[in-house]
C-alpha positions as CSV (number, residue, x, y, z in Angstrom):
1,M,308.9,13.8,-219.0
2,S,308.9,17.2,-216.9
3,N,305.2,17.8,-217.9
4,D,304.2,14.0,-216.9
5,I,305.6,15.1,-213.5
6,L,303.9,18.6,-213.2
7,Q,300.6,16.7,-214.3
8,K,301.3,14.4,-211.0
9,V,302.0,17.0,-209.0
10,K,298.5,19.0,-209.8
11,E,296.9,15.6,-208.9
12,L,299.0,14.9,-205.6
13,T,298.3,18.7,-204.5
14,E,294.6,19.4,-205.7
15,N,292.7,18.8,-202.4
16,G,295.7,20.5,-200.1
17,R,296.8,19.2,-196.8
18,V,295.2,16.4,-195.1
19,D,294.7,17.5,-191.3
20,V,297.3,16.2,-188.8
21,P,296.2,14.0,-185.8
22,Q,296.5,14.6,-182.3
23,W,299.4,13.5,-180.8
24,T,301.1,13.5,-177.2
25,P,305.0,14.8,-176.7
26,L,307.0,12.3,-174.8
27,T,309.3,14.0,-172.1
28,A,312.3,15.6,-173.8
29,A,315.5,13.7,-174.1
30,T,318.5,14.0,-176.5
31,R,320.4,11.0,-174.8
32,F,319.1,7.3,-174.4
33,T,320.2,4.0,-173.0
34,D,317.0,2.2,-173.8
35,I,317.2,0.1,-176.7
36,N,313.3,1.2,-177.1
37,D,314.1,4.8,-177.3
38,I,317.0,4.0,-179.7
39,E,314.8,2.0,-182.2
40,G,312.1,4.8,-182.0
41,M,314.8,7.0,-182.9
42,R,316.1,4.9,-185.7
43,V,312.3,4.6,-186.7
44,A,311.9,8.4,-187.1
45,G,315.3,9.0,-188.8
46,K,314.6,6.3,-191.4
47,L,311.1,7.9,-192.1
48,A,312.9,11.5,-192.5
49,G,314.9,10.3,-194.9
50,E,312.4,8.7,-197.0
51,V,310.6,11.7,-197.7
52,L,313.7,13.2,-199.3
53,T,314.2,10.4,-201.2
54,M,310.2,10.5,-202.4
55,L,310.3,14.1,-203.0
56,E,313.4,13.5,-205.6
57,E,311.3,13.2,-208.4
58,F,309.1,16.3,-208.1
59,V,311.9,18.5,-207.9
60,V,311.8,19.9,-211.5
61,P,311.2,23.3,-213.3
62,G,308.0,24.5,-212.8
63,V,307.1,23.2,-209.6
64,T,306.3,25.1,-206.8
65,T,308.0,24.9,-203.4
66,E,304.4,25.1,-202.0
67,E,303.3,21.8,-204.0
68,L,306.6,20.3,-202.8
69,D,305.4,21.3,-199.0
70,I,302.0,19.8,-199.6
71,I,303.3,16.6,-201.2
72,A,305.6,16.2,-198.1
73,H,302.8,16.9,-195.8
74,N,300.6,14.5,-197.2
75,Y,303.1,11.5,-197.5
76,I,304.2,12.4,-193.9
77,V,300.8,12.2,-192.5
78,S,299.0,9.7,-194.5
79,E,301.8,7.0,-195.6
80,Q,304.2,7.4,-192.9
81,G,301.5,7.8,-189.9
82,A,303.9,10.7,-188.6
83,I,303.4,14.5,-187.8
84,P,305.8,17.1,-190.0
85,A,307.5,19.1,-186.7
86,P,307.8,22.3,-188.5
87,L,304.2,23.1,-188.9
88,N,303.3,25.6,-186.6
89,Y,306.4,25.2,-184.6
90,H,307.0,28.8,-182.8
91,G,304.7,30.0,-185.9
92,F,306.2,28.5,-188.3
93,P,303.2,28.6,-190.9
94,K,304.7,25.1,-193.3
95,S,305.4,21.4,-193.1
96,C,309.1,21.7,-194.1
97,C,311.7,24.2,-195.4
98,T,312.5,24.9,-198.7
99,S,315.6,27.2,-199.4
100,V,316.4,28.2,-202.7
101,N,319.5,29.6,-204.1
102,D,320.7,32.6,-201.8
103,V,318.3,31.3,-199.0
104,I,320.6,29.6,-196.3
105,C,317.9,27.9,-194.0
106,H,314.3,28.1,-192.9
107,G,312.8,29.2,-196.5
108,I,309.1,29.2,-196.4
109,P,307.6,27.3,-199.3
110,N,305.4,29.5,-201.5
111,D,303.9,29.7,-205.0
112,K,307.0,30.8,-206.8
113,A,307.7,28.3,-209.6
114,L,311.4,26.9,-209.4
115,K,313.5,27.4,-212.1
116,K,316.3,25.3,-214.2
117,G,319.7,25.9,-212.6
118,D,318.0,26.7,-208.7
119,V,319.3,24.9,-206.0
120,V,317.4,24.2,-203.2
121,N,317.6,22.8,-199.7
122,I,314.6,20.9,-198.3
123,D,314.6,20.3,-194.7
124,I,312.3,17.7,-193.2
125,T,311.6,16.6,-189.4
126,I,309.0,14.0,-188.8
127,I,307.6,12.9,-185.6
128,K,306.6,9.2,-185.4
129,N,305.7,8.2,-181.7
130,G,307.0,10.9,-180.1
131,Y,310.7,10.6,-181.5
132,Y,312.2,13.1,-184.0
133,G,314.0,12.7,-187.5
134,D,315.6,15.9,-189.1
135,T,317.5,15.7,-192.3
136,S,318.1,18.0,-195.3
137,K,320.0,17.9,-198.5
138,M,320.3,19.8,-201.9
139,F,318.3,19.4,-204.7
140,F,319.2,20.7,-208.3
141,V,316.1,22.2,-210.6
142,G,317.6,20.7,-214.2
143,N,321.2,21.4,-214.8
144,V,323.0,23.9,-212.9
145,A,326.2,25.7,-213.2
146,P,329.6,23.9,-212.3
147,H,330.0,26.6,-209.2
148,A,326.6,25.9,-207.4
149,E,327.3,22.2,-208.1
150,R,330.7,22.3,-206.4
151,L,329.6,24.4,-203.5
152,C,326.9,21.5,-202.8
153,K,329.7,18.7,-203.2
154,I,332.1,20.6,-200.8
155,T,329.2,21.0,-198.3
156,Q,328.2,17.6,-198.4
157,E,331.7,16.6,-197.7
158,S,332.1,18.7,-194.9
159,L,329.2,17.2,-193.1
160,Y,330.4,13.3,-194.2
161,L,334.0,14.5,-192.5
162,A,332.2,15.9,-189.6
163,I,330.4,12.7,-189.1
164,K,333.4,10.6,-189.3
165,M,334.6,12.1,-186.1
166,V,331.7,11.3,-184.2
167,K,332.7,8.8,-181.3
168,P,332.8,8.4,-177.7
169,G,335.4,11.2,-176.1
170,A,335.1,13.5,-179.4
171,R,334.8,16.9,-178.8
172,L,332.0,19.2,-180.4
173,G,335.1,22.0,-180.9
174,D,337.2,19.6,-182.7
175,I,334.3,18.8,-184.9
176,G,333.6,22.2,-186.0
177,A,336.6,23.6,-186.8
178,A,337.2,20.6,-188.9
179,I,334.0,21.6,-190.6
180,A,335.0,25.3,-191.0
181,D,338.7,24.4,-191.8
182,F,337.2,22.1,-194.8
183,A,335.3,24.8,-196.2
184,H,338.0,27.6,-196.0
185,K,340.2,25.7,-197.5
186,N,337.9,25.6,-200.3
187,H,337.4,29.3,-200.2
188,Y,333.8,29.2,-198.9
189,S,332.3,30.5,-195.4
190,V,330.7,29.3,-192.7
191,V,327.5,30.7,-191.4
192,E,327.5,31.1,-187.9
193,E,324.0,32.1,-187.0
194,Y,322.7,28.6,-186.7
195,C,324.0,25.5,-185.7
196,G,323.2,21.5,-185.3
197,H,321.5,20.7,-182.1
198,G,320.5,17.7,-179.7
199,I,317.3,16.0,-180.8
200,G,315.4,13.3,-179.4
201,T,311.7,13.2,-178.2
202,T,312.5,17.2,-178.3
203,F,313.0,19.0,-181.6
204,H,315.6,21.2,-180.5
205,G,317.7,20.6,-177.1
206,E,321.7,20.4,-176.1
207,P,324.1,20.3,-177.0
208,Q,324.6,23.1,-179.5
209,V,326.6,21.6,-182.4
210,A,328.3,24.5,-184.1
211,H,330.0,24.4,-187.4
212,Y,333.0,26.6,-186.5
213,G,335.1,25.6,-183.1
214,R,338.4,25.6,-181.3
215,P,340.1,22.2,-181.3
216,G,340.2,20.8,-177.9
217,T,337.4,22.5,-176.6
218,G,333.7,21.8,-176.3
219,V,331.2,19.3,-175.5
220,I,332.5,15.8,-175.0
221,L,330.5,13.1,-177.1
222,E,329.0,10.4,-175.1
223,E,327.4,7.1,-176.1
224,G,323.4,7.3,-176.7
225,M,323.8,11.1,-177.6
226,T,321.1,11.9,-180.7
227,F,321.9,15.2,-182.7
228,T,322.3,16.8,-186.0
229,I,325.2,18.3,-187.7
230,E,324.0,20.4,-190.6
231,P,326.7,22.5,-192.1
232,M,325.8,25.8,-193.9
233,I,328.1,27.0,-196.6
234,N,328.1,30.2,-198.5
235,A,330.0,30.5,-201.7
236,G,330.4,34.3,-200.7
237,K,330.9,36.1,-197.2
238,K,329.2,34.5,-194.0
239,Q,327.0,37.3,-192.9
240,V,323.2,36.5,-192.8
241,K,320.2,39.1,-193.6
242,H,316.4,38.0,-192.3
243,S,313.1,38.3,-194.1
244,G,309.9,37.2,-194.3
245,P,307.0,36.3,-191.3
246,D,309.0,36.7,-188.3
247,N,312.3,36.8,-189.8
248,W,312.4,33.4,-190.4
249,I,313.8,33.3,-193.6
250,A,317.9,33.4,-193.8
251,K,319.5,34.6,-197.0
252,T,323.0,35.4,-197.6
253,K,323.7,38.9,-197.0
254,D,325.8,39.5,-200.3
255,G,323.1,37.3,-202.3
256,R,325.5,34.3,-203.2
257,L,324.4,31.0,-203.3
258,S,324.5,28.7,-199.9
259,A,324.4,25.0,-199.6
260,Q,323.1,22.9,-196.5
261,Y,323.3,19.1,-195.7
262,E,322.1,17.4,-192.3
263,H,321.8,14.3,-190.8
264,T,320.5,13.0,-187.2
265,L,323.4,11.0,-185.8
266,L,323.3,8.7,-182.8
267,V,326.8,8.1,-180.9
268,T,327.4,4.5,-180.3
269,A,329.7,2.4,-177.8
270,D,332.5,2.8,-180.8
271,G,331.5,5.2,-183.2
272,V,328.4,6.7,-184.9
273,E,325.3,5.6,-186.8
274,I,323.5,7.9,-189.3
275,L,319.9,7.5,-188.6
276,T,318.9,9.6,-191.7
277,L,321.1,7.7,-194.0
278,R,319.6,7.3,-197.4
279,P,320.5,5.4,-200.5
280,D,321.6,8.2,-202.4
281,D,324.2,8.7,-199.7
282,T,328.1,8.1,-200.6
283,I,329.5,8.6,-197.1
284,T,331.3,5.2,-195.6
285,L,332.2,4.8,-192.0
């Protein structure tokens, strides 16, 4: 089966990346009251989630992250009629981020083949009609060690518990504190150098959504806000080291595993809507 998939990968990537069409950005905003804007965010979020679902079958031993990037790029442009937001963003050279094992985030796709037992985060952001959808999840390359599977499970659960706290009047300090407390109780650490962020008709905006914090502090959420929560949880210590072009790639300083899950969220009148929800998500609101 894996050989069949690798053959399919070869066929999908042999012609490289298709050209990205020109597009015109909308005025930057991360909070919306107009239903047309909210529908635009729903479409973008749905498409971003669909890219991760599409990629699932291709994450097998022997595939390279460069090949996964080409498949994602061409699917976004040719099938979805959308734009891969990371490409050339502040000099980032690829269309998605692929962070393998000890890479925390911003891993750059390359020609190194994935091997059985690897865990890899794939982070997808697309732009559709000027609206952004941003999401990531962990993929297992074949069977992985129980400790790696547990780290990923706890990281996803930390995202889910944070999402359930989102509603008008909630404070980001409470949400960050809940994520950190959950991670620490499970003997993991939380990366503090990177955070979630406002998103909408801009890739990164206010508010900053830290995955640690002090209860009773921070931005108060309001209906219509759109932002990401994307906890990065380390098996070892929280310290980060950087490498790669322009120091894009963030790795754990101690070389131990890291995991991340991310969703784009909309604050509704009485709670939250997960704009990037996928069929494999297990959260119930």
